[in-house]
N, C-alpha and C positions, 0 to 999 in steps of 0.2 A: 500545468498547474491550474487549479480551479478555485472558485470561491464557494464557500458554504459557511453556515453559522452553526453554533451549538443548538442542539435540539433538546428542549427541556422535557422532562418526564417526571413522574412521581419519584421523589427521593433523590433527584440529581439530574444527570444528563445521560442521554442515550450514547452508548459507545458505537461508533460507526465503523464498518468494515470497508477496507479499500483494497482492491486488487490492483497491484502496481506492476506494470509491464516495463521491464528494464531492457533496453537494447544497448549492449556494450559498444561503445564508439569504436569504429574501425573493426568491428567484430572481434575485438581483442579482450578476453576476460582477464588477462594478466594484471593490468593496472587496478582493476576492481578487487580482485582477490588479494593483491599485495596490500592495498589500502586497508581492506577489511582485517587482514592478519595483523597489520601494524597498529591500527587505530580503532578497530571494532566497527560496529554498525553505525555509529555516530548519530543515533536516534535521540531526539530530545526527550526529556522526561515527559511521559504522557502518551508517547507513541510506542505501541507494543507490537513486536514481531510475533506473528502467529505461525507461519510456515512458508516455505518457498520451494520452487521447482526450477530446474534449468533444462533447456532443450538439449538434445543430444549433441548438437553442433557447438555447444558452449557459447552461444551468441546472445541468447535471450533468457532472462530470469523473470519468473512470475512470483511475486511476493504478496502474501496476504498480511495486512497490517491492520491494527485497530487503534482508534483514537477518538476523543470526544469532538474533534474539530479538524477540518482539512488543513488548518494552519500548521498543525504539527507535521503533517506530511510534507507541506511546502518547505518548512524549515529543514527537514531532513534531505529533501531533494536538492536544496541549494548546496549542500555539502558534497554532493556526488555528481552534479550536472556537468562538470568538466570532463568526466569520463563515461557518463551514462546518459542516454536519452530516455525520457520517461513518458508513459501514458498512465493516467490514474483513473480508476473507475470506482465509484461508490457502489458496493454490492450488498446483497442480502443472501441469506442461505436459501437453498432450494425449498426447504420446508416452509420458510417464511413466504416465499413466492407462491407456493401452492396454497398456503393458508389465505393469502390475499386474493388469489384468483377464485378460490372456492367461496370465500366470504362475499366477494363482489359478484360472483356468478350465481348466487342463490336466488 
């Protein structure tokens, strides 16, 4: 988990994207899928699921989530950390990265 604060912008707050790498404890996806089936994503209001992918071995899940603040992610992680190990990365789109590089490189 990490610390970050809300980023103000015109008309409200920037919605931040987070790439979350989940490693199923003991390489066992069963407890994760069981809990998801029984209780849902358990995301707090304000944390939005965008998309996810799972490796072919069913050991690692990559989730893209969005929220106005890392605290939403941390609250969600607390509900899953007994069966999942997490890495969280604040990410931007490839287009945004290219725009930043081209703007800075001019």
